[in-house]
HTML snippet that shows the backbone in 3Dmol.js (N, CA, C, O; Angstrom):
<script src="https://3Dmol.org/build/3Dmol-min.js"></script>
<div id="view" style="width:600px;height:400px;position:relative"></div>
<script>
const pdb = `
ATOM      1  N   MET A   1    -123.826 109.623-101.989  1.00  0.00           N
ATOM      2  CA  MET A   1    -124.142 110.617-100.493  1.00  0.00           C
ATOM      3  C   MET A   1    -125.399 111.281-100.575  1.00  0.00           C
ATOM      4  O   MET A   1    -125.996 111.762-101.537  1.00  0.00           O
ATOM      5  N   GLN A   2    -125.698 111.199 -99.268  1.00  0.00           N
ATOM      6  CA  GLN A   2    -127.401 111.659 -99.056  1.00  0.00           C
ATOM      7  C   GLN A   2    -127.470 112.509 -98.280  1.00  0.00           C
ATOM      8  O   GLN A   2    -127.061 112.412 -97.123  1.00  0.00           O
ATOM      9  N   ILE A   3    -128.255 113.973 -99.007  1.00  0.00           N
ATOM     10  CA  ILE A   3    -128.402 114.745 -98.446  1.00  0.00           C
ATOM     11  C   ILE A   3    -129.792 115.514 -97.530  1.00  0.00           C
ATOM     12  O   ILE A   3    -130.587 116.357 -97.946  1.00  0.00           O
ATOM     13  N   ARG A   4    -129.705 114.784 -96.001  1.00  0.00           N
ATOM     14  CA  ARG A   4    -131.251 114.464 -95.259  1.00  0.00           C
ATOM     15  C   ARG A   4    -132.052 115.780 -94.873  1.00  0.00           C
ATOM     16  O   ARG A   4    -133.216 115.861 -94.479  1.00  0.00           O
ATOM     17  N   LYS A   5    -130.711 117.237 -95.186  1.00  0.00           N
ATOM     18  CA  LYS A   5    -131.781 118.796 -95.011  1.00  0.00           C
ATOM     19  C   LYS A   5    -132.526 119.159 -95.535  1.00  0.00           C
ATOM     20  O   LYS A   5    -132.022 120.138 -96.086  1.00  0.00           O
ATOM     21  N   ALA A   6    -134.497 119.041 -96.121  1.00  0.00           N
ATOM     22  CA  ALA A   6    -135.141 119.077 -97.758  1.00  0.00           C
ATOM     23  C   ALA A   6    -134.823 120.391 -98.530  1.00  0.00           C
ATOM     24  O   ALA A   6    -134.998 120.387 -99.749  1.00  0.00           O
ATOM     25  N   ASP A   7    -134.193 121.947 -97.677  1.00  0.00           N
ATOM     26  CA  ASP A   7    -134.795 122.965 -98.061  1.00  0.00           C
ATOM     27  C   ASP A   7    -132.463 122.913 -98.965  1.00  0.00           C
ATOM     28  O   ASP A   7    -131.951 123.763 -99.693  1.00  0.00           O
ATOM     29  N   THR A   8    -132.000 121.973 -98.575  1.00  0.00           N
ATOM     30  CA  THR A   8    -130.480 122.772 -98.916  1.00  0.00           C
ATOM     31  C   THR A   8    -131.028 121.261-100.423  1.00  0.00           C
ATOM     32  O   THR A   8    -130.574 121.618-101.510  1.00  0.00           O
ATOM     33  N   VAL A   9    -131.759 119.982-100.516  1.00  0.00           N
ATOM     34  CA  VAL A   9    -131.654 119.478-101.380  1.00  0.00           C
ATOM     35  C   VAL A   9    -132.413 120.236-102.561  1.00  0.00           C
ATOM     36  O   VAL A   9    -132.148 120.051-103.749  1.00  0.00           O
ATOM     37  N   GLU A  10    -133.738 121.423-101.919  1.00  0.00           N
ATOM     38  CA  GLU A  10    -134.312 122.136-102.846  1.00  0.00           C
ATOM     39  C   GLU A  10    -133.483 123.381-103.442  1.00  0.00           C
ATOM     40  O   GLU A  10    -133.939 123.795-104.508  1.00  0.00           O
ATOM     41  N   ARG A  11    -132.620 123.894-103.068  1.00  0.00           N
ATOM     42  CA  ARG A  11    -131.811 124.835-103.171  1.00  0.00           C
ATOM     43  C   ARG A  11    -131.245 124.334-104.146  1.00  0.00           C
ATOM     44  O   ARG A  11    -131.486 124.794-105.262  1.00  0.00           O
ATOM     45  N   LEU A  12    -130.413 123.342-103.997  1.00  0.00           N
ATOM     46  CA  LEU A  12    -129.808 122.982-105.206  1.00  0.00           C
ATOM     47  C   LEU A  12    -130.273 122.366-106.511  1.00  0.00           C
ATOM     48  O   LEU A  12    -129.806 122.364-107.650  1.00  0.00           O
ATOM     49  N   ARG A  13    -131.444 121.800-105.904  1.00  0.00           N
ATOM     50  CA  ARG A  13    -131.958 121.936-107.057  1.00  0.00           C
ATOM     51  C   ARG A  13    -132.729 122.764-108.295  1.00  0.00           C
ATOM     52  O   ARG A  13    -132.868 122.701-109.517  1.00  0.00           O
ATOM     53  N   ARG A  14    -133.150 123.613-107.112  1.00  0.00           N
ATOM     54  CA  ARG A  14    -132.989 124.778-108.144  1.00  0.00           C
ATOM     55  C   ARG A  14    -131.872 125.976-108.964  1.00  0.00           C
ATOM     56  O   ARG A  14    -131.972 126.820-109.854  1.00  0.00           O
ATOM     57  N   LEU A  15    -130.457 125.274-107.754  1.00  0.00           N
ATOM     58  CA  LEU A  15    -129.930 125.762-108.820  1.00  0.00           C
ATOM     59  C   LEU A  15    -128.778 125.459-109.973  1.00  0.00           C
ATOM     60  O   LEU A  15    -127.969 125.928-110.774  1.00  0.00           O
ATOM     61  N   ALA A  16    -129.466 124.118-109.301  1.00  0.00           N
ATOM     62  CA  ALA A  16    -128.894 122.681-110.449  1.00  0.00           C
ATOM     63  C   ALA A  16    -129.820 123.327-111.800  1.00  0.00           C
ATOM     64  O   ALA A  16    -129.165 123.668-112.784  1.00  0.00           O
ATOM     65  N   GLN A  17    -130.882 123.443-111.827  1.00  0.00           N
ATOM     66  CA  GLN A  17    -131.691 123.873-112.712  1.00  0.00           C
ATOM     67  C   GLN A  17    -131.742 125.046-113.678  1.00  0.00           C
ATOM     68  O   GLN A  17    -131.989 125.023-114.884  1.00  0.00           O
ATOM     69  N   VAL A  18    -131.472 126.014-112.936  1.00  0.00           N
ATOM     70  CA  VAL A  18    -130.924 127.919-113.259  1.00  0.00           C
ATOM     71  C   VAL A  18    -129.291 126.973-114.228  1.00  0.00           C
ATOM     72  O   VAL A  18    -128.768 126.864-115.338  1.00  0.00           O
ATOM     73  N   GLU A  19    -129.210 126.717-113.407  1.00  0.00           N
ATOM     74  CA  GLU A  19    -127.082 126.244-114.585  1.00  0.00           C
ATOM     75  C   GLU A  19    -127.096 125.879-115.435  1.00  0.00           C
ATOM     76  O   GLU A  19    -126.208 126.231-116.211  1.00  0.00           O
ATOM     77  N   GLY A  20    -128.361 124.687-115.984  1.00  0.00           N
ATOM     78  CA  GLY A  20    -128.268 123.370-116.533  1.00  0.00           C
ATOM     79  C   GLY A  20    -127.458 122.362-116.329  1.00  0.00           C
ATOM     80  O   GLY A  20    -126.777 121.722-117.130  1.00  0.00           O
ATOM     81  N   LYS A  21    -127.573 122.278-115.298  1.00  0.00           N
ATOM     82  CA  LYS A  21    -126.889 121.636-114.893  1.00  0.00           C
ATOM     83  C   LYS A  21    -127.221 120.499-113.481  1.00  0.00           C
ATOM     84  O   LYS A  21    -127.585 120.740-112.330  1.00  0.00           O
ATOM     85  N   THR A  22    -126.950 119.388-114.091  1.00  0.00           N
ATOM     86  CA  THR A  22    -127.387 118.222-112.701  1.00  0.00           C
ATOM     87  C   THR A  22    -126.881 118.434-111.084  1.00  0.00           C
ATOM     88  O   THR A  22    -126.015 119.296-110.940  1.00  0.00           O
ATOM     89  N   ILE A  23    -127.200 117.947-110.239  1.00  0.00           N
ATOM     90  CA  ILE A  23    -126.847 118.386-108.749  1.00  0.00           C
ATOM     91  C   ILE A  23    -125.759 117.303-108.994  1.00  0.00           C
ATOM     92  O   ILE A  23    -125.361 117.206-107.834  1.00  0.00           O
ATOM     93  N   THR A  24    -125.267 116.730-109.451  1.00  0.00           N
ATOM     94  CA  THR A  24    -123.704 115.945-109.065  1.00  0.00           C
ATOM     95  C   THR A  24    -123.174 117.182-109.697  1.00  0.00           C
ATOM     96  O   THR A  24    -122.429 117.737-108.889  1.00  0.00           O
ATOM     97  N   GLU A  25    -123.277 117.998-111.092  1.00  0.00           N
ATOM     98  CA  GLU A  25    -122.344 118.442-111.097  1.00  0.00           C
ATOM     99  C   GLU A  25    -121.747 120.298-110.601  1.00  0.00           C
ATOM    100  O   GLU A  25    -120.687 120.910-110.466  1.00  0.00           O
ATOM    101  N   LEU A  26    -123.310 120.562-110.475  1.00  0.00           N
ATOM    102  CA  LEU A  26    -123.367 121.154-109.740  1.00  0.00           C
ATOM    103  C   LEU A  26    -122.894 121.193-107.880  1.00  0.00           C
ATOM    104  O   LEU A  26    -123.274 122.097-107.136  1.00  0.00           O
ATOM    105  N   VAL A  27    -122.142 120.187-107.486  1.00  0.00           N
ATOM    106  CA  VAL A  27    -122.190 119.865-106.080  1.00  0.00           C
ATOM    107  C   VAL A  27    -120.348 120.006-106.807  1.00  0.00           C
ATOM    108  O   VAL A  27    -119.655 120.985-106.532  1.00  0.00           O
ATOM    109  N   ASP A  28    -119.860 118.917-107.666  1.00  0.00           N
ATOM    110  CA  ASP A  28    -118.979 118.443-108.124  1.00  0.00           C
ATOM    111  C   ASP A  28    -118.015 120.625-107.681  1.00  0.00           C
ATOM    112  O   ASP A  28    -117.295 121.178-106.849  1.00  0.00           O
ATOM    113  N   GLU A  29    -118.795 120.936-109.008  1.00  0.00           N
ATOM    114  CA  GLU A  29    -118.631 122.021-109.049  1.00  0.00           C
ATOM    115  C   GLU A  29    -117.975 123.362-107.715  1.00  0.00           C
ATOM    116  O   GLU A  29    -117.062 124.182-107.617  1.00  0.00           O
ATOM    117  N   MET A  30    -119.131 122.866-106.924  1.00  0.00           N
ATOM    118  CA  MET A  30    -118.833 124.213-105.367  1.00  0.00           C
ATOM    119  C   MET A  30    -118.067 123.574-104.954  1.00  0.00           C
ATOM    120  O   MET A  30    -117.373 124.357-104.304  1.00  0.00           O
ATOM    121  N   VAL A  31    -117.370 121.953-104.791  1.00  0.00           N
ATOM    122  CA  VAL A  31    -116.935 121.776-103.877  1.00  0.00           C
ATOM    123  C   VAL A  31    -115.168 122.210-104.325  1.00  0.00           C
ATOM    124  O   VAL A  31    -114.283 122.650-103.591  1.00  0.00           O
ATOM    125  N   ARG A  32    -115.120 121.788-106.206  1.00  0.00           N
ATOM    126  CA  ARG A  32    -114.153 122.261-106.834  1.00  0.00           C
ATOM    127  C   ARG A  32    -113.112 123.502-106.006  1.00  0.00           C
ATOM    128  O   ARG A  32    -112.044 123.492-105.394  1.00  0.00           O
ATOM    129  N   GLU A  33    -114.337 124.710-106.490  1.00  0.00           N
ATOM    130  CA  GLU A  33    -114.237 126.500-106.120  1.00  0.00           C
ATOM    131  C   GLU A  33    -113.634 125.964-104.468  1.00  0.00           C
ATOM    132  O   GLU A  33    -112.452 125.928-104.126  1.00  0.00           O
ATOM    133  N   ARG A  34    -114.815 125.591-103.646  1.00  0.00           N
ATOM    134  CA  ARG A  34    -114.438 125.957-101.918  1.00  0.00           C
ATOM    135  C   ARG A  34    -113.106 125.598-101.677  1.00  0.00           C
ATOM    136  O   ARG A  34    -112.430 126.449-101.099  1.00  0.00           O
ATOM    137  N   ASP A  35    -112.775 124.952-101.864  1.00  0.00           N
ATOM    138  CA  ASP A  35    -111.122 123.982-102.854  1.00  0.00           C
ATOM    139  C   ASP A  35    -109.818 125.071-103.075  1.00  0.00           C
ATOM    140  O   ASP A  35    -108.848 125.653-102.589  1.00  0.00           O
ATOM    141  N   GLU A  36    -110.517 124.858-104.019  1.00  0.00           N
ATOM    142  CA  GLU A  36    -109.182 125.883-103.925  1.00  0.00           C
ATOM    143  C   GLU A  36    -108.853 127.013-103.476  1.00  0.00           C
ATOM    144  O   GLU A  36    -107.679 127.341-103.306  1.00  0.00           O
ATOM    145  N   ARG A  37    -110.235 128.038-103.130  1.00  0.00           N
ATOM    146  CA  ARG A  37    -110.178 129.095-102.174  1.00  0.00           C
ATOM    147  C   ARG A  37    -109.707 128.604-100.930  1.00  0.00           C
ATOM    148  O   ARG A  37    -108.835 129.219-100.316  1.00  0.00           O
ATOM    149  N   LEU A  38    -110.048 127.884-100.637  1.00  0.00           N
ATOM    150  CA  LEU A  38    -109.499 127.789 -99.066  1.00  0.00           C
ATOM    151  C   LEU A  38    -107.918 126.936 -99.642  1.00  0.00           C
ATOM    152  O   LEU A  38    -107.178 126.948 -98.658  1.00  0.00           O
ATOM    153  N   THR A  39    -107.380 126.421-100.524  1.00  0.00           N
ATOM    154  CA  THR A  39    -106.136 125.861-100.883  1.00  0.00           C
ATOM    155  C   THR A  39    -105.201 127.550-101.482  1.00  0.00           C
ATOM    156  O   THR A  39    -103.999 127.522-101.746  1.00  0.00           O
ATOM    157  N   ALA A  40    -105.799 128.473-101.561  1.00  0.00           N
ATOM    158  CA  ALA A  40    -105.306 129.353-102.033  1.00  0.00           C
ATOM    159  C   ALA A  40    -105.311 130.519-101.023  1.00  0.00           C
ATOM    160  O   ALA A  40    -104.709 131.592-101.071  1.00  0.00           O
ATOM    161  N   LYS A  41    -106.069 130.067-100.186  1.00  0.00           N
ATOM    162  CA  LYS A  41    -105.659 131.326 -98.565  1.00  0.00           C
ATOM    163  C   LYS A  41    -105.162 130.474 -97.711  1.00  0.00           C
ATOM    164  O   LYS A  41    -104.822 130.925 -96.618  1.00  0.00           O
ATOM    165  N   ARG A  42    -105.006 129.178 -97.955  1.00  0.00           N
ATOM    166  CA  ARG A  42    -103.514 128.650 -96.869  1.00  0.00           C
ATOM    167  C   ARG A  42    -101.961 128.914 -97.699  1.00  0.00           C
ATOM    168  O   ARG A  42    -100.892 129.366 -97.288  1.00  0.00           O
ATOM    169  N   GLU A  43    -102.297 128.526 -98.725  1.00  0.00           N
ATOM    170  CA  GLU A  43    -100.567 129.420 -99.394  1.00  0.00           C
ATOM    171  C   GLU A  43     -99.915 130.856 -99.354  1.00  0.00           C
ATOM    172  O   GLU A  43     -98.782 131.315 -99.502  1.00  0.00           O
ATOM    173  N   ALA A  44    -101.768 131.573 -98.957  1.00  0.00           N
ATOM    174  CA  ALA A  44    -101.459 132.450 -98.919  1.00  0.00           C
ATOM    175  C   ALA A  44    -100.868 133.234 -97.187  1.00  0.00           C
ATOM    176  O   ALA A  44    -100.285 134.287 -96.932  1.00  0.00           O
ATOM    177  N   ASP A  45    -101.406 132.038 -96.267  1.00  0.00           N
ATOM    178  CA  ASP A  45    -100.657 132.277 -94.869  1.00  0.00           C
ATOM    179  C   ASP A  45     -99.724 131.614 -94.863  1.00  0.00           C
ATOM    180  O   ASP A  45     -98.982 131.681 -93.883  1.00  0.00           O
ATOM    181  N   ILE A  46     -99.458 130.865 -95.780  1.00  0.00           N
ATOM    182  CA  ILE A  46     -97.511 130.353 -95.485  1.00  0.00           C
ATOM    183  C   ILE A  46     -97.091 131.151 -95.972  1.00  0.00           C
ATOM    184  O   ILE A  46     -96.244 131.708 -95.275  1.00  0.00           O
ATOM    185  N   ASP A  47     -97.256 131.653 -97.083  1.00  0.00           N
ATOM    186  CA  ASP A  47     -95.976 132.701 -97.892  1.00  0.00           C
ATOM    187  C   ASP A  47     -95.533 133.616 -96.703  1.00  0.00           C
ATOM    188  O   ASP A  47     -94.470 133.956 -96.184  1.00  0.00           O
ATOM    189  N   ARG A  48     -96.674 133.816 -96.551  1.00  0.00           N
ATOM    190  CA  ARG A  48     -96.878 135.387 -95.143  1.00  0.00           C
ATOM    191  C   ARG A  48     -96.290 135.355 -94.340  1.00  0.00           C
ATOM    192  O   ARG A  48     -95.584 136.231 -93.841  1.00  0.00           O
ATOM    193  N   ARG A  49     -96.541 133.925 -93.944  1.00  0.00           N
ATOM    194  CA  ARG A  49     -95.416 133.274 -92.451  1.00  0.00           C
ATOM    195  C   ARG A  49     -94.427 133.550 -92.557  1.00  0.00           C
ATOM    196  O   ARG A  49     -93.727 134.205 -91.784  1.00  0.00           O
ATOM    197  N   ARG A  50     -94.046 132.852 -94.082  1.00  0.00           N
ATOM    198  CA  ARG A  50     -92.603 132.765 -94.107  1.00  0.00           C
ATOM    199  C   ARG A  50     -91.805 134.403 -94.562  1.00  0.00           C
ATOM    200  O   ARG A  50     -90.622 134.741 -94.518  1.00  0.00           O
ATOM    201  N   LYS A  51     -92.705 134.947 -94.871  1.00  0.00           N
ATOM    202  CA  LYS A  51     -91.843 136.591 -94.948  1.00  0.00           C
ATOM    203  C   LYS A  51     -91.896 137.350 -93.870  1.00  0.00           C
ATOM    204  O   LYS A  51     -91.234 138.385 -93.793  1.00  0.00           O
ATOM    205  N   ALA A  52     -92.732 136.906 -92.856  1.00  0.00           N
ATOM    206  CA  ALA A  52     -92.508 137.487 -91.433  1.00  0.00           C
ATOM    207  C   ALA A  52     -91.224 136.989 -91.493  1.00  0.00           C
ATOM    208  O   ALA A  52     -90.375 137.847 -91.737  1.00  0.00           O
ATOM    209  N   VAL A  53     -90.648 135.364 -91.279  1.00  0.00           N
ATOM    210  CA  VAL A  53     -89.381 134.790 -90.900  1.00  0.00           C
ATOM    211  C   VAL A  53     -87.793 135.243 -91.064  1.00  0.00           C
ATOM    212  O   VAL A  53     -86.747 135.397 -90.434  1.00  0.00           O
ATOM    213  N   GLU A  54     -88.658 135.382 -92.956  1.00  0.00           N
ATOM    214  CA  GLU A  54     -87.083 135.538 -93.205  1.00  0.00           C
ATOM    215  C   GLU A  54     -86.915 137.273 -92.574  1.00  0.00           C
ATOM    216  O   GLU A  54     -85.864 137.541 -91.992  1.00  0.00           O
ATOM    217  N   GLU A  55     -87.870 138.255 -92.711  1.00  0.00           N
ATOM    218  CA  GLU A  55     -87.720 139.365 -92.587  1.00  0.00           C
ATOM    219  C   GLU A  55     -88.119 139.441 -90.747  1.00  0.00           C
ATOM    220  O   GLU A  55     -88.920 140.332 -90.465  1.00  0.00           O
ATOM    221  N   ALA A  56     -87.544 138.466 -89.403  1.00  0.00           N
ATOM    222  CA  ALA A  56     -87.275 138.716 -89.019  1.00  0.00           C
ATOM    223  C   ALA A  56     -86.046 137.899 -88.449  1.00  0.00           C
ATOM    224  O   ALA A  56     -85.535 138.083 -87.344  1.00  0.00           O
ATOM    225  N   VAL A  57     -85.492 136.556 -89.803  1.00  0.00           N
ATOM    226  CA  VAL A  57     -83.788 136.218 -89.307  1.00  0.00           C
ATOM    227  C   VAL A  57     -83.188 137.551 -90.253  1.00  0.00           C
ATOM    228  O   VAL A  57     -81.971 137.499 -90.433  1.00  0.00           O
ATOM    229  N   ARG A  58     -83.741 138.467 -90.736  1.00  0.00           N
ATOM    230  CA  ARG A  58     -83.040 139.665 -91.721  1.00  0.00           C
ATOM    231  C   ARG A  58     -82.648 140.799 -90.294  1.00  0.00           C
ATOM    232  O   ARG A  58     -81.480 140.768 -89.906  1.00  0.00           O
ATOM    233  N   ARG A  59     -83.288 141.419 -89.824  1.00  0.00           N
ATOM    234  CA  ARG A  59     -83.159 141.561 -88.819  1.00  0.00           C
ATOM    235  C   ARG A  59     -82.398 141.580 -87.621  1.00  0.00           C
ATOM    236  O   ARG A  59     -81.834 142.424 -86.923  1.00  0.00           O
ATOM    237  N   PHE A  60     -82.605 140.182 -87.629  1.00  0.00           N
ATOM    238  CA  PHE A  60     -81.114 139.399 -86.641  1.00  0.00           C
ATOM    239  C   PHE A  60     -80.257 139.306 -87.200  1.00  0.00           C
ATOM    240  O   PHE A  60     -79.343 138.651 -86.698  1.00  0.00           O
ATOM    241  N   ASN A  61     -80.127 139.706 -88.104  1.00  0.00           N
ATOM    242  CA  ASN A  61     -78.185 139.287 -88.886  1.00  0.00           C
ATOM    243  C   ASN A  61     -78.102 140.662 -88.857  1.00  0.00           C
ATOM    244  O   ASN A  61     -76.918 140.901 -89.096  1.00  0.00           O
ATOM    245  N   ALA A  62     -78.515 141.391 -88.746  1.00  0.00           N
ATOM    246  CA  ALA A  62     -78.465 143.055 -89.301  1.00  0.00           C
ATOM    247  C   ALA A  62     -77.838 143.603 -87.810  1.00  0.00           C
ATOM    248  O   ALA A  62     -77.292 144.703 -87.732  1.00  0.00           O
ATOM    249  N   LEU A  63     -77.999 142.634 -86.564  1.00  0.00           N
ATOM    250  CA  LEU A  63     -77.846 143.307 -85.466  1.00  0.00           C
ATOM    251  C   LEU A  63     -76.603 143.367 -85.080  1.00  0.00           C
ATOM    252  O   LEU A  63     -76.204 142.268 -85.465  1.00  0.00           O
ATOM    253  N   PRO A  64     -75.538 143.976 -84.497  1.00  0.00           N
ATOM    254  CA  PRO A  64     -74.181 144.326 -83.766  1.00  0.00           C
ATOM    255  C   PRO A  64     -73.896 142.823 -83.225  1.00  0.00           C
ATOM    256  O   PRO A  64     -74.568 142.340 -82.314  1.00  0.00           O
ATOM    257  N   VAL A  65     -72.769 142.079 -83.910  1.00  0.00           N
ATOM    258  CA  VAL A  65     -71.983 141.615 -82.630  1.00  0.00           C
ATOM    259  C   VAL A  65     -71.255 142.127 -81.754  1.00  0.00           C
ATOM    260  O   VAL A  65     -70.305 142.889 -81.931  1.00  0.00           O
ATOM    261  N   ILE A  66     -71.728 141.678 -80.661  1.00  0.00           N
ATOM    262  CA  ILE A  66     -71.284 142.839 -79.328  1.00  0.00           C
ATOM    263  C   ILE A  66     -70.269 141.939 -78.255  1.00  0.00           C
ATOM    264  O   ILE A  66     -70.881 140.992 -77.760  1.00  0.00           O
ATOM    265  N   GLY A  67     -69.265 142.023 -77.941  1.00  0.00           N
ATOM    266  CA  GLY A  67     -68.560 141.277 -76.863  1.00  0.00           C
ATOM    267  C   GLY A  67     -68.175 139.470 -78.355  1.00  0.00           C
ATOM    268  O   GLY A  67     -68.868 139.121 -79.311  1.00  0.00           O
ATOM    269  N   PRO A  68     -66.659 138.773 -77.739  1.00  0.00           N
ATOM    270  CA  PRO A  68     -66.686 137.805 -78.409  1.00  0.00           C
ATOM    271  C   PRO A  68     -67.638 136.900 -78.171  1.00  0.00           C
ATOM    272  O   PRO A  68     -68.324 136.910 -77.148  1.00  0.00           O
ATOM    273  N   MET A  69     -67.779 135.767 -79.416  1.00  0.00           N
ATOM    274  CA  MET A  69     -68.634 134.702 -79.471  1.00  0.00           C
ATOM    275  C   MET A  69     -68.588 133.869 -78.115  1.00  0.00           C
ATOM    276  O   MET A  69     -67.527 134.022 -77.509  1.00  0.00           O
ATOM    277  N   LEU A  70     -69.084 133.413 -77.788  1.00  0.00           N
ATOM    278  CA  LEU A  70     -69.175 131.524 -76.387  1.00  0.00           C
ATOM    279  C   LEU A  70     -68.059 131.176 -77.837  1.00  0.00           C
ATOM    280  O   LEU A  70     -67.591 131.735 -78.830  1.00  0.00           O
ATOM    281  N   THR A  71     -68.057 129.709 -77.039  1.00  0.00           N
ATOM    282  CA  THR A  71     -67.912 128.881 -77.169  1.00  0.00           C
ATOM    283  C   THR A  71     -68.135 127.493 -76.301  1.00  0.00           C
ATOM    284  O   THR A  71     -68.184 127.644 -75.081  1.00  0.00           O
ATOM    285  N   ASP A  72     -68.229 126.577 -76.659  1.00  0.00           N
ATOM    286  CA  ASP A  72     -68.200 125.301 -75.525  1.00  0.00           C
ATOM    287  C   ASP A  72     -67.907 125.310 -74.093  1.00  0.00           C
ATOM    288  O   ASP A  72     -68.599 125.279 -73.076  1.00  0.00           O
ATOM    289  N   ASP A  73     -66.463 125.370 -74.383  1.00  0.00           N
ATOM    290  CA  ASP A  73     -65.572 125.678 -72.812  1.00  0.00           C
ATOM    291  C   ASP A  73     -66.406 126.368 -72.020  1.00  0.00           C
ATOM    292  O   ASP A  73     -66.643 125.860 -70.924  1.00  0.00           O
ATOM    293  N   ASP A  74     -67.164 127.898 -72.414  1.00  0.00           N
ATOM    294  CA  ASP A  74     -67.787 128.814 -71.968  1.00  0.00           C
ATOM    295  C   ASP A  74     -68.557 128.523 -71.217  1.00  0.00           C
ATOM    296  O   ASP A  74     -68.398 128.886 -70.052  1.00  0.00           O
ATOM    297  N   LEU A  75     -69.713 127.740 -71.595  1.00  0.00           N
ATOM    298  CA  LEU A  75     -70.546 127.288 -71.619  1.00  0.00           C
ATOM    299  C   LEU A  75     -71.120 125.866 -70.355  1.00  0.00           C
ATOM    300  O   LEU A  75     -72.142 125.595 -69.725  1.00  0.00           O
ATOM    301  N   TYR A  76     -69.655 125.260 -70.547  1.00  0.00           N
ATOM    302  CA  TYR A  76     -69.953 123.663 -70.666  1.00  0.00           C
ATOM    303  C   TYR A  76     -69.257 123.672 -69.574  1.00  0.00           C
ATOM    304  O   TYR A  76     -68.695 124.750 -69.381  1.00  0.00           O
ATOM    305  N   ASP A  77     -69.006 122.526 -68.441  1.00  0.00           N
ATOM    306  CA  ASP A  77     -67.154 121.932 -67.639  1.00  0.00           C
ATOM    307  C   ASP A  77     -66.173 121.019 -68.377  1.00  0.00           C
ATOM    308  O   ASP A  77     -65.615 121.083 -69.472  1.00  0.00           O
ATOM    309  N   GLU A  78     -66.174 120.384 -67.641  1.00  0.00           N
ATOM    310  CA  GLU A  78     -65.190 119.727 -68.289  1.00  0.00           C
ATOM    311  C   GLU A  78     -65.335 118.164 -68.423  1.00  0.00           C
ATOM    312  O   GLU A  78     -64.621 117.260 -68.857  1.00  0.00           O
ATOM    313  N   LEU A  79     -66.541 118.254 -67.871  1.00  0.00           N
ATOM    314  CA  LEU A  79     -67.807 117.016 -67.750  1.00  0.00           C
ATOM    315  C   LEU A  79     -68.914 117.077 -68.748  1.00  0.00           C
ATOM    316  O   LEU A  79     -69.822 116.268 -68.936  1.00  0.00           O
ATOM    317  N   GLY A  80     -68.645 118.228 -69.363  1.00  0.00           N
ATOM    318  CA  GLY A  80     -70.451 118.610 -70.651  1.00  0.00           C
ATOM    319  C   GLY A  80     -71.583 119.073 -70.022  1.00  0.00           C
ATOM    320  O   GLY A  80     -72.658 119.375 -70.540  1.00  0.00           O
ATOM    321  N   LEU A  81     -71.141 119.115 -68.454  1.00  0.00           N
ATOM    322  CA  LEU A  81     -72.339 120.055 -67.408  1.00  0.00           C
ATOM    323  C   LEU A  81     -71.843 121.147 -67.937  1.00  0.00           C
ATOM    324  O   LEU A  81     -70.820 121.587 -68.462  1.00  0.00           O
ATOM    325  N   PRO A  82     -73.265 121.538 -67.520  1.00  0.00           N
ATOM    326  CA  PRO A  82     -73.377 123.328 -67.888  1.00  0.00           C
ATOM    327  C   PRO A  82     -73.028 124.385 -66.866  1.00  0.00           C
ATOM    328  O   PRO A  82     -73.874 124.449 -65.974  1.00  0.00           O
ATOM    329  N   LYS A  83     -72.126 125.146 -66.754  1.00  0.00           N
ATOM    330  CA  LYS A  83     -71.749 125.777 -65.830  1.00  0.00           C
ATOM    331  C   LYS A  83     -72.598 126.240 -65.100  1.00  0.00           C
ATOM    332  O   LYS A  83     -72.271 126.908 -64.118  1.00  0.00           O
TER     333      LYS A  83
END
`;
const viewer = $3Dmol.createViewer("view");
viewer.addModel(pdb, "pdb");
viewer.setStyle({}, {cartoon: {color: "spectrum"}});
viewer.zoomTo();
viewer.render();
</script>
């Protein structure tokens, strides 16, 4: 990998020196931390959405049934076309 922004390279060198690591070790650690953070955020978002869907389904299932349930005969004619 080649980094063309001189200020970025300098910051990486300075951070690596302060932390006593090579630039490769530093970049690897930074990438792993960001990947873990984004993965955790994505999983939390999926979990939040799943719970919202489950709550919507729960509320829907709790609604009373009003009138008879419709059958295919109520919705389609003898040729299978919508009424």
